[in-house]
ZAKOLVO-206798 format. One record per residue (C-alpha): x, y, z; residue number from 1. Coordinates in pm, 1 decimal. Each point is the difference from the previous one (the first is absolute). Layout:
BEGIN
+----------+----------+----------+-----+
|        u |        v |        w | seq |
+----------+----------+----------+-----+
|        X |        Y |        Z | NUM |
...
+----------+----------+----------+-----+
***
This chain:
BEGIN
+----------+----------+----------+-----+
|        u |        v |        w | seq |
+----------+----------+----------+-----+
|  -1306.5 |    730.7 |    398.8 |   1 |
|    231.2 |     38.3 |   -293.8 |   2 |
|    266.1 |   -222.7 |   -127.6 |   3 |
|    358.7 |     97.1 |    -40.4 |   4 |
|     24.0 |     39.7 |   -363.6 |   5 |
|    316.2 |   -184.6 |    -67.2 |   6 |
|   -131.5 |   -305.2 |    200.0 |   7 |
|     29.7 |   -308.9 |   -218.2 |   8 |
|   -326.3 |   -195.9 |    -35.0 |   9 |
|    -43.0 |   -373.8 |    -94.8 |  10 |
|   -298.7 |    -51.0 |   -192.1 |  11 |
|     39.9 |   -378.3 |     30.2 |  12 |
|   -104.1 |     43.9 |    369.1 |  13 |
|   -371.8 |     35.1 |   -120.1 |  14 |
|   -207.0 |   -220.9 |   -202.6 |  15 |
|   -206.9 |    188.9 |   -263.3 |  16 |
|   -311.5 |   -191.4 |    -87.9 |  17 |
|   -204.9 |    304.8 |    -93.5 |  18 |
|   -230.1 |    -44.1 |   -315.7 |  19 |
|    -12.3 |   -376.7 |     62.4 |  20 |
|   -320.7 |    -12.5 |    204.1 |  21 |
|   -362.6 |     61.4 |    -84.0 |  22 |
|   -120.6 |    342.0 |    -36.3 |  23 |
|   -176.0 |     32.2 |    333.5 |  24 |
|    -40.8 |    352.4 |    164.8 |  25 |
|    138.4 |     74.5 |    331.3 |  26 |
|   -267.0 |    -80.2 |    256.3 |  27 |
|   -114.3 |    128.3 |    331.0 |  28 |
|    323.8 |    -31.3 |    192.3 |  29 |
|    -80.1 |   -324.5 |    211.6 |  30 |
|    374.1 |     22.7 |    113.7 |  31 |
|    283.9 |   -235.7 |    -22.7 |  32 |
|    -53.2 |   -122.8 |    342.4 |  33 |
|   -315.8 |   -188.3 |   -137.1 |  34 |
|    179.9 |   -228.1 |   -234.4 |  35 |
|    273.6 |    -66.1 |    260.7 |  36 |
|   -244.0 |    -97.3 |    283.0 |  37 |
|   -229.1 |   -212.1 |   -222.2 |  38 |
|    288.7 |   -178.6 |   -166.9 |  39 |
|    159.9 |    -84.2 |    340.1 |  40 |
|   -340.1 |   -137.9 |    135.8 |  41 |
|   -142.7 |   -172.5 |   -298.0 |  42 |
|    287.9 |    -61.2 |   -234.7 |  43 |
|    131.0 |    125.6 |   -335.3 |  44 |
|   -317.8 |    -31.5 |   -205.3 |  45 |
|   -219.6 |    211.8 |    206.1 |  46 |
|      4.5 |    303.7 |   -209.8 |  47 |
|   -120.1 |   -193.8 |   -296.2 |  48 |
|   -278.0 |   -144.6 |    226.0 |  49 |
|   -116.1 |    341.3 |     97.3 |  50 |
|    -23.7 |    102.8 |   -368.7 |  51 |
|    275.9 |    269.3 |     26.9 |  52 |
|    195.1 |   -147.0 |   -266.3 |  53 |
|   -239.8 |    104.6 |   -276.5 |  54 |
|   -162.8 |    335.6 |     95.3 |  55 |
|    -53.5 |    119.3 |   -350.9 |  56 |
|     -6.3 |    -87.3 |   -378.5 |  57 |
|    280.1 |   -186.7 |   -148.8 |  58 |
|    227.4 |    200.2 |   -231.4 |  59 |
|    345.0 |    104.6 |    -33.3 |  60 |
|    139.0 |    207.8 |    285.1 |  61 |
|    141.1 |    350.1 |    -69.6 |  62 |
|    361.7 |    -35.0 |    -99.1 |  63 |
|    289.5 |    232.0 |    135.3 |  64 |
|    148.8 |    251.5 |   -253.7 |  65 |
|    332.8 |    -22.4 |    186.4 |  66 |
|    211.5 |   -285.7 |     86.4 |  67 |
|    113.2 |    -46.6 |    354.2 |  68 |
|    339.6 |    -94.3 |   -147.0 |  69 |
|     42.0 |    377.0 |    -62.5 |  70 |
|      2.5 |     51.6 |    388.0 |  71 |
|    378.8 |     74.6 |     39.1 |  72 |
|     59.9 |    247.5 |    279.6 |  73 |
|   -158.7 |    224.5 |    254.4 |  74 |
|    -85.1 |    254.7 |   -253.8 |  75 |
|   -240.3 |   -244.9 |   -156.1 |  76 |
|   -144.8 |    -99.4 |    335.4 |  77 |
|    -70.3 |    369.1 |     52.4 |  78 |
|   -190.8 |     15.6 |   -326.9 |  79 |
|   -187.8 |   -328.5 |    -31.4 |  80 |
|   -193.7 |   -197.9 |    246.4 |  81 |
|    115.0 |   -343.8 |   -114.4 |  82 |
|    357.1 |    101.7 |     38.3 |  83 |
|    -85.7 |    134.3 |    332.0 |  84 |
|   -127.7 |   -334.0 |    106.2 |  85 |
|    327.9 |   -144.8 |   -127.0 |  86 |
|    202.3 |    237.3 |    199.8 |  87 |
|   -221.4 |    -33.7 |    306.8 |  88 |
|     40.0 |   -365.1 |     -8.4 |  89 |
|    377.5 |     22.9 |    -11.2 |  90 |
|     -1.8 |    259.7 |    280.2 |  91 |
|   -221.9 |   -235.8 |    207.6 |  92 |
|    247.7 |   -286.0 |    -62.2 |  93 |
|    293.7 |    206.3 |    101.2 |  94 |
|   -174.1 |     89.3 |    335.2 |  95 |
|   -151.7 |   -336.0 |    103.4 |  96 |
|    301.5 |   -215.3 |    -70.2 |  97 |
|    213.1 |    161.6 |    287.0 |  98 |
|   -306.3 |     73.0 |    209.8 |  99 |
|    -87.8 |   -366.1 |     19.4 | 100 |
|    356.1 |   -112.6 |     37.0 | 101 |
|     18.0 |    210.6 |    314.7 | 102 |
|   -281.8 |   -206.5 |    130.1 | 103 |
|    172.3 |   -333.0 |    -90.3 | 104 |
|   -233.6 |    -48.7 |   -318.7 | 105 |
|     67.2 |    -46.7 |   -355.8 | 106 |
|   -161.6 |    235.7 |   -243.2 | 107 |
|   -124.6 |   -143.3 |   -330.5 | 108 |
|   -104.8 |    218.9 |   -267.6 | 109 |
|   -395.2 |     -9.4 |    -77.7 | 110 |
|   -101.4 |      0.2 |   -370.1 | 111 |
|   -130.7 |    314.8 |   -137.2 | 112 |
|   -263.2 |    -36.6 |   -277.4 | 113 |
|   -182.3 |    266.0 |   -198.7 | 114 |
|   -312.0 |    -96.6 |   -173.3 | 115 |
|   -312.1 |    125.7 |   -169.2 | 116 |
|   -359.7 |   -104.9 |     96.8 | 117 |
|     67.3 |   -349.4 |     98.2 | 118 |
|    286.4 |   -225.6 |    117.6 | 119 |
|     56.0 |   -365.6 |     85.8 | 120 |
|    186.0 |    -41.6 |    330.2 | 121 |
|     96.7 |   -269.7 |    242.4 | 122 |
|   -305.2 |    108.2 |    205.4 | 123 |
|   -233.9 |    -35.0 |   -293.4 | 124 |
|   -122.6 |    232.7 |   -283.9 | 125 |
|    -58.4 |    369.7 |    116.9 | 126 |
|   -121.5 |    300.3 |   -163.8 | 127 |
|     82.0 |    371.6 |     49.3 | 128 |
|   -301.2 |     16.9 |    232.5 | 129 |
|    206.2 |   -135.0 |    285.7 | 130 |
|    259.1 |    284.1 |    -17.4 | 131 |
|    368.0 |    -66.5 |     43.1 | 132 |
|     73.0 |   -316.2 |    197.2 | 133 |
|    259.1 |   -262.9 |    115.2 | 134 |
|    -41.9 |   -357.1 |    -51.2 | 135 |
|    177.8 |   -212.3 |    255.4 | 136 |
|    -32.3 |   -321.8 |   -208.8 | 137 |
|    244.3 |    147.8 |   -278.3 | 138 |
|    154.8 |    281.9 |    218.5 | 139 |
|    -92.9 |    258.0 |   -268.0 | 140 |
|   -150.7 |    346.2 |     24.2 | 141 |
|   -231.6 |     93.6 |   -276.7 | 142 |
|   -102.8 |    364.7 |   -129.7 | 143 |
|   -228.6 |    115.0 |   -270.3 | 144 |
|    139.4 |    337.6 |    -53.4 | 145 |
|   -349.0 |    131.4 |    -74.6 | 146 |
|    -56.9 |    -20.5 |    385.2 | 147 |
|    215.1 |    301.1 |     60.8 | 148 |
|   -240.1 |    200.1 |   -210.6 | 149 |
|   -283.3 |   -133.6 |    197.0 | 150 |
|    168.9 |     79.5 |    322.1 | 151 |
|    -22.8 |    363.2 |   -105.0 | 152 |
|   -314.8 |     20.2 |   -193.4 | 153 |
|   -211.8 |   -225.7 |    230.3 | 154 |
|    139.5 |      0.9 |    330.0 | 155 |
|    135.5 |    370.3 |     -8.3 | 156 |
|    377.7 |    -89.7 |     96.5 | 157 |
|    272.8 |    217.5 |   -112.4 | 158 |
|    166.2 |    -86.6 |   -336.6 | 159 |
|    351.5 |     74.5 |    146.8 | 160 |
|    274.1 |   -276.4 |    -34.0 | 161 |
|     24.4 |   -100.3 |    347.7 | 162 |
|   -374.8 |    -76.8 |     -8.4 | 163 |
|     68.0 |   -251.5 |   -268.6 | 164 |
|    315.1 |   -127.9 |    155.9 | 165 |
|   -187.3 |    -54.2 |    335.8 | 166 |
|   -218.5 |   -235.3 |   -171.1 | 167 |
|    278.0 |   -204.5 |   -138.3 | 168 |
|    193.4 |     -1.0 |    337.9 | 169 |
|   -330.0 |   -101.8 |    185.3 | 170 |
|    -22.4 |   -321.8 |   -231.0 | 171 |
|    377.4 |    -63.3 |     71.7 | 172 |
|   -100.4 |     19.4 |    365.3 | 173 |
|   -223.4 |   -299.1 |    -37.8 | 174 |
|    285.4 |   -190.2 |   -145.2 | 175 |
|    218.2 |     91.9 |    294.3 | 176 |
|   -288.3 |   -135.7 |    219.3 | 177 |
|     17.5 |   -318.3 |   -200.5 | 178 |
|    361.7 |    -36.0 |     65.3 | 179 |
|    -41.5 |     65.0 |    369.0 | 180 |
|   -293.4 |   -248.7 |     28.5 | 181 |
|   -279.6 |    242.5 |    118.2 | 182 |
|   -188.8 |     36.8 |   -324.0 | 183 |
|   -216.2 |   -300.8 |     59.5 | 184 |
|   -144.4 |    161.4 |    310.3 | 185 |
|   -249.2 |    202.6 |   -208.9 | 186 |
|   -181.3 |   -323.0 |   -108.7 | 187 |
|    -78.9 |   -106.9 |    349.6 | 188 |
|   -161.1 |    325.0 |     88.1 | 189 |
|   -106.0 |    170.7 |   -333.2 | 190 |
|   -236.8 |    279.4 |     94.9 | 191 |
|    -67.9 |    261.6 |    263.6 | 192 |
|    147.5 |    340.2 |    130.5 | 193 |
|    242.9 |   -207.3 |    229.3 | 194 |
|     47.1 |   -304.8 |   -223.3 | 195 |
|    328.1 |   -154.6 |   -100.4 | 196 |
|    -73.0 |     91.7 |   -361.2 | 197 |
|      0.0 |    374.1 |     91.4 | 198 |
|    309.1 |    -50.1 |    215.1 | 199 |
|    162.3 |   -156.7 |   -293.0 | 200 |
|    -77.7 |    270.8 |   -237.2 | 201 |
|    103.5 |    270.4 |    248.4 | 202 |
|    332.6 |   -173.3 |     58.5 | 203 |
|     52.3 |     -2.4 |   -386.7 | 204 |
|    -67.2 |    370.0 |     12.6 | 205 |
|    264.6 |     51.8 |    271.4 | 206 |
|    248.7 |   -182.5 |   -205.6 | 207 |
|    -58.6 |    211.0 |   -281.1 | 208 |
|     65.4 |    298.3 |    223.0 | 209 |
|    325.1 |   -161.9 |    121.7 | 210 |
|    108.9 |    -21.8 |   -358.7 | 211 |
|   -103.8 |    350.1 |    -92.2 | 212 |
|    190.8 |    145.6 |    313.1 | 213 |
|    318.1 |   -180.3 |    -97.7 | 214 |
|      3.5 |    -16.7 |   -371.3 | 215 |
|    195.5 |    310.2 |    -64.5 | 216 |
|    274.2 |   -123.1 |    216.4 | 217 |
|     32.5 |   -361.9 |   -144.4 | 218 |
|    249.0 |    -12.8 |   -285.8 | 219 |
|    -92.6 |   -195.3 |   -308.1 | 220 |
|    211.6 |   -326.2 |    -59.8 | 221 |
|    337.5 |     87.3 |   -143.7 | 222 |
|    -44.1 |    382.8 |     55.9 | 223 |
|     31.7 |    252.4 |    282.0 | 224 |
|   -303.0 |    179.6 |   -108.2 | 225 |
|   -349.8 |   -117.4 |    103.6 | 226 |
|   -266.6 |    -52.6 |   -263.3 | 227 |
|   -217.5 |    274.4 |    160.2 | 228 |
|     50.4 |    365.4 |    113.1 | 229 |
|    -81.2 |    142.6 |    337.2 | 230 |
|   -377.3 |     20.3 |     76.0 | 231 |
|   -164.9 |    342.2 |     19.4 | 232 |
|   -311.5 |     66.7 |    221.6 | 233 |
|   -207.1 |     -9.5 |   -333.5 | 234 |
|    113.6 |   -352.2 |    -53.5 | 235 |
|   -100.3 |   -110.5 |    338.6 | 236 |
|   -346.4 |    157.2 |    -44.5 | 237 |
|    -28.4 |   -176.4 |   -323.5 | 238 |
|     48.5 |   -333.8 |    174.0 | 239 |
|   -234.2 |     88.6 |    267.6 | 240 |
|   -270.8 |    102.1 |   -236.8 | 241 |
|     19.0 |   -343.2 |   -164.7 | 242 |
|      0.0 |   -172.7 |    342.2 | 243 |
|   -321.4 |    198.5 |     88.3 | 244 |
|   -173.4 |    -42.1 |   -337.3 | 245 |
|      0.5 |   -381.3 |     34.0 | 246 |
|   -115.7 |    -26.1 |    360.2 | 247 |
|   -295.1 |   -228.6 |     71.4 | 248 |
|   -198.8 |    286.1 |    134.1 | 249 |
|     34.1 |    228.1 |   -292.3 | 250 |
|    -58.1 |   -278.3 |   -260.1 | 251 |
|   -317.2 |   -102.9 |    192.2 | 252 |
|   -118.3 |    345.7 |     30.0 | 253 |
|     54.0 |     71.9 |   -372.3 | 254 |
|   -186.7 |   -338.8 |    -86.7 | 255 |
|   -283.2 |     -9.0 |    253.4 | 256 |
|     -9.0 |    324.8 |    187.9 | 257 |
|     62.3 |   -205.1 |    312.0 | 258 |
|    301.3 |   -130.1 |    201.3 | 259 |
|      7.9 |   -358.5 |    152.9 | 260 |
|    301.5 |    -71.8 |    191.2 | 261 |
|   -108.7 |   -361.8 |     33.3 | 262 |
|     80.8 |    -68.7 |   -354.7 | 263 |
|    327.5 |    172.9 |    -25.5 | 264 |
|    288.3 |   -181.9 |   -152.8 | 265 |
|    262.2 |    280.4 |    -32.3 | 266 |
|    -61.0 |    255.7 |    270.0 | 267 |
|   -120.6 |    367.9 |    -16.4 | 268 |
|    179.4 |    273.7 |   -177.0 | 269 |
|    129.8 |    145.5 |    312.0 | 270 |
|    142.2 |   -317.1 |    121.7 | 271 |
|    178.5 |    -80.1 |   -332.1 | 272 |
|    152.7 |    358.6 |     19.2 | 273 |
|    106.2 |    -46.4 |    342.2 | 274 |
|    177.8 |   -333.8 |    -55.2 | 275 |
|    172.3 |    124.4 |   -299.3 | 276 |
|    136.9 |    288.3 |    206.3 | 277 |
|    100.5 |   -244.5 |    269.5 | 278 |
|    219.7 |   -179.9 |   -243.1 | 279 |
|    105.8 |    315.3 |   -158.8 | 280 |
|    134.4 |    164.8 |    308.9 | 281 |
|    144.3 |   -316.7 |    159.6 | 282 |
|    151.9 |   -149.6 |   -318.4 | 283 |
|    310.3 |   -108.3 |    169.7 | 284 |
|   -158.7 |   -170.1 |    303.4 | 285 |
|    -41.5 |   -349.5 |   -158.0 | 286 |
|   -308.8 |   -183.7 |    -76.7 | 287 |
|   -135.2 |     40.3 |    353.3 | 288 |
|   -101.6 |    353.0 |    -60.4 | 289 |
|   -267.7 |   -131.9 |   -219.0 | 290 |
|   -152.7 |   -262.4 |    243.9 | 291 |
|   -367.1 |     74.0 |    -63.0 | 292 |
|    -77.7 |   -348.5 |    142.3 | 293 |
|     96.7 |    112.0 |    352.7 | 294 |
|   -157.3 |    369.2 |    -26.9 | 295 |
|   -270.2 |     40.6 |    251.9 | 296 |
|   -131.1 |    289.2 |   -202.0 | 297 |
|     38.1 |    -15.2 |   -375.0 | 298 |
|    -76.6 |    362.0 |    -21.3 | 299 |
|    313.7 |     74.5 |    223.9 | 300 |
|    311.6 |   -166.7 |   -145.6 | 301 |
|    245.6 |   -115.7 |    267.7 | 302 |
|   -269.6 |    -12.3 |    264.6 | 303 |
+----------+----------+----------+-----+
***
């Protein structure tokens, strides 16, 4: 999904903390849902207690050669990943504010933080090993941009823009769940193919699809032009490739050669794709189109 080149970006929307953490390599992709679930169950220091906060030698994290303050417009977002995250966050804000207002809810903007290696959060200290994640304690989303390289090199996803933007939109979906009051359900039933944790993650995928389906029609604040141009079939396939690549079944098969649904926390690749498309094709139907908690069959959205 390309940005309209003249769309104005506000770099202050994103906190850039890259180069300020320890030099820890990106790990095995435990998944952002892990830090979310554990922090909700056990408290904000759980990640430190599990040893995830210090997965490698101390040192200075890799710096960034370009300042995020240089992210000025859509042309920059089309060229640079960090600028793309800025623009995606603004586009998501533009979509979710009226979408939640239509449900009688007030949208508050989640924080967006870029980091390198390690970051301190309201849910405890975390490393890149957990992947992108949302922390409900401080209502912030966190991204080590190196993850997006791992998404392609390690998990085999497309490197297309909407694959990256889908990841950001998924984490914003968790913030929407926090605002609607359903996010905590994952802590009560954190594991298994039919668990509340899986239903929570699939709903966030569906919310990402809702945004993707509508983003090209929602104007940026103070403008008649949206941040994003119309999606192409290739864009949609990029997003679906990312959804499939980080399905529990695919990750488990890559890691162990076996698939164990009883330990799932995010859902299968096919389920993640299906719920993204559920939101994408029904983006004007309200939050109810993403009601994974009432679905009898998580492989058949709407059933």
